[in-house]
Structures are given as structure tokens and as C-alpha cells.
N, C-alpha and C positions, 0 to 999 in steps of 0.2 A: 636515491637510486638505488637500483638494487639488479642483481642478476641470478638468475636462478637456473640450473642445468642439469642434466644427466650424467653419470660419470662414462668413460668413453674406455673400450677397451685396449689394453697397452701395448697389444700387438702390431709392430710396426708396418706389415701389409695390412693390416686391417685398418689401421688409422689413414695409410694412403687412400682409402677407400670410402672414408666416412665424410659426409657434405654436414657442413655445419648451418645450422637454421636458427638466427637471432628474431626473436619474438617482440614486438613492440606491443603493449595493451591500450586499450583506450582509455580516453579523458576519465579519470577516479578509480581507473583498473589496476591491478597487479596480476601475478603469475596463475591465480585462481582461473583468469580467461583462458587460460591454455591447457588447463591441467587435464582436462580430459580426452584432448586430441594428442598431447604428446606421447602418452603411451600406445598411441594406435599408429604413429606414424613409423617406416621401416628401421630396424636397427642400425643401418649405416646413418643414418640421420640424428647428429646430435644437436637435439635442441637448448637452448638457454633464451630466458627472458630479460630484457633490459627494461626498467622502467625510465622514459623521458620525461623528465618534469622540470625543464626550464622555461624560463618566461618568455624566450623567441625561440624560433626553429633552429637558428644556428647554434644557441646553447644546447639544443637537444641532440642535435647533429653530433656535438663533440661528445655529448654522454655515450652516444650510440658506439661511435667508432672508437671511443677508448675502452670500451668493454668488449666488442666485438673481435673476434681472430681476423687473420689477416683477409683471408677469403671467406665468403658467406652469402647465404642467401637470406634477404630480410623480410621479414612478414609484419605488418601492421593492420590494425584493427580502428577504424574512425580516425580520433587524433593519432594514435599510432600509425594507421597505414599514412598519413600526410607526413610523419616523421619519418617513415619508412620510402615514401616517396623523393624526401627532399634529402634523405642520405645517399640515396641511388644516383641523383644528379651531383651531389657533391662528390661522390667517391666511386665514379664508374670503375675505376681499375679493382676496388675491392669488393664490388657487389655483383655476384654471379647470376643473380636471380632475383626478383620482385615480386611479392604476393600482398596486394591490398586487398582488405575487406572492409567494406562499407563507409568510403572516404571521399575526398575530392582532390582535384588539383584547381579548383576555381579558388576564385578570392573570396572573403567572408562577404556573406549574402546581405547582413546588416551588423554592422560592427557597433551600433549603439546597443544593440541586445544583448552582442557578446562583451562589451565592457559591462552592462548592467549586472550579468551574470557575475564577472568578478567582483564587483561590488556589492553583490549580496553576500559571496563567499567571505570577504573580507570582513564583512557586517556579521557573521555569526549563522548565516543562515545556510550552511553547507548540507545538513540534514534535508531540509525543505528541498533545495535545489535536486538533491540526489533523487528523492522521491519523486518529484517533477519530472525529472528525465527518466527515472526508471519506468514511468507510465508509457514512454513512447520506444523505449528499448526494445522491448522484446515483443514479438508476436502472440498476444496473450491467448489467440486461438489456437496456436500451434500446441505441440503435447508439451515443450518444456517452457511456455512462455511465463507462464508465474516464476517459475525456478530461476530463469536467467533474471527477470526483474530484479528479485529477491538478492540474488547473486550480486548484480552490480552495485545496489544499496549497501551490502556488506562490505564490498570491495572499497566503495566511498569513505566508508567509515573508518577503515585500516589505512587506507591511504592519507587521509585527513586533510582539512582544507588550507593549508600550506602550498602544498603540492597541486592541488586541485587549482587553487587561484593562479598560481605560474601556467598552469595547461591553458587554463581559460584567456590569460592575457597573450598566450602565443596563438591560439584560435582566431581572435577577435582581430588579429591584427595579420592572417594570412593573405598573401597576393596571391595572383592569377598565374600559376605554373603551366598552364597549357599551352602556352607560346614555346614550352621547352621539352614539353614530351618526346618531341621528334628525337632529342638527345640521348633518349634511352635505348640502349642497343642489346641489353641483354633480356631472355624471358621474363615476361611479367604476366602474372596472373590475377583478374580481377575477380575475386569471389564474392557473391551479393545473396541477402535475401531478398526476394521479390516484394516482400513485403515492408522492407526498411522504410522507417519513418523520418529518420533522419538525413539520410544520403539516399535519393531515389537509384533504383537499377538502372535507370537510363544513364546515370552518370557514370557506372563501372562500364556499361556499353560502349561510353565516348572515351572516357579514357583506353579502354581496350584497344580501339579503333585506332586511336592517336599514336600508339605506340607500335613500333615497327613487328617487334614479336608477342605483341599482345595477344592474350587469350580470354575471353570471357565466360564465366559460370554461373548460374543462377542455381538456389536452393528456393523450392515452393514452400508456400506456409511457413516462410523464415521472416524474420524480422532481423533487426540490427547486429544481432551477437549470433552469428552460423555457428562458431565454437562451442557455445553453451546451447544454443536450441538444437541443433544436429550434429553433434561431434563425430558420430561414425561418419555421415556423408561428407562431412568437411574434411574431415583427414583422408578420405578414400579420395575425394578430388584433389587434395594436395600432392598426396601421392603420386598419383595418374599424370599430374602435370610434370611435377619433380623427373619421374622416370621418362615420360615421352620429350621432355627437351634435355636429358642427358644429365640434369643434376644430381639423379639419385642412384648411379649404375648400383645394380642388385652384384651382392657377392657371390 
């Protein structure tokens, strides 16, 4: 587990105007997944990163809530997006807004494949797993595709096989949350790369339609990691949405 963030201005009047944004990285990733977008967000957005690495989503939720401020907007990518979604359902009184990037509310499509990935990680094949997933992570034809792929592989090497195995176990046992999406009453943004090979863009559109205050935004020529592939556009989309729904009032 880790938490990373930016210092906040001490003035009480400015503190009152701050918006807490908790960001949860994807499988195998750390705070570097958001390093390029964090400085681009408005000065009144206090961002931090929580690495959820529980072997089940209940544990991941506990990790997030233990490190998050009392009130916060939660953002998650892929595995982290699922954690963000589950956290929103578990703590609606604390989550002010939800941002999901490249994830799903659906059940695991092939549990045997997920458990096989966990077995390979336990058997010492973390590097091979990261390489194989890296080949699908980014839209290689995009301007930052190759760099995003390498960034993913580097982050996996840092996070290590133990945490990756726990995350893989959680993913392999995820259940269908679509019947519960109607419970989400806070504003929600689904942000997708059109060329996402892990979670199709149609998934983001479906999720946004199932949430009362849901919104869907897509980035062309982009894969699974918009924060790495198109950081400027991603930060701008988040900024616009937060301001539009009243989560980031301007000072």
C-alpha cells in the first residue's frame, strides 16, 4: 500500500475550497500512472494516489477508505476503476464523485484465465505476464503508445509479483455490479480510449447510461491508459467535468 500526493495551502479559506481527488492505479501500476496529469489539474484539486493491493475487493475498499480524506472524489483505472466503483457503492456518504477509466461493472468473463494468470505470477512469471499485457495496454499507433507500454512494464517491476498476484486474485473473482449501478447518486465520469483492448469503449458507455448522473467521454487514437497516452486531454476532460458538476469550484 502507498499514498502519494501534493501539499495543500495552509490558509483556512483556501482549504475550504479544495477538492480531494483520490486516484487508484491499474493492475501492476503505481503513482506514475498519474504523474503527468496531476500537475495539470486545477490548483484547488488536492490529488493523492492509493495503491489498492488486496486479494479481494473488500480488502481494497478498506485500504482506500483508511487512507482517503473524509470526503473525496475517487478516480480509478482498470483494476483501480473497479476498486473506485466498489468504494463508491460501499461508502456513498464519503464519495462525492466517481471517475472510471477503462474498467467494468460486469463479472469476470473467464475465471479460469484469471486464476491461470495468478498461478503464473506465483510461479515467477511476473516479467512475462507484464510483457504480454503491455502488448495490449496501449494503442501502439498513437503518439505515446510505446512509452505507455514501457511505463506499464516498469511499474510492474517496481510493484512486484506479490502485490500483482493479490490484485489478479481479486480480478479473477469479481462479480456482476451492473444491477447495483442505479444506487450511485453522485456525479460519475466514464473516460475511455476508443482503442481500449482490455475494456471496450462500449462498456464505458453502458456504465454511464446505468448511472443517473453518469457521463461518457472518449479519446480517439487512445488505448487503455489515457493518463499516459494523452495526459493533456485527460486532465482537461477531468477538469471540465469536475467544474461542470460542481466538484471543483474555482477560487
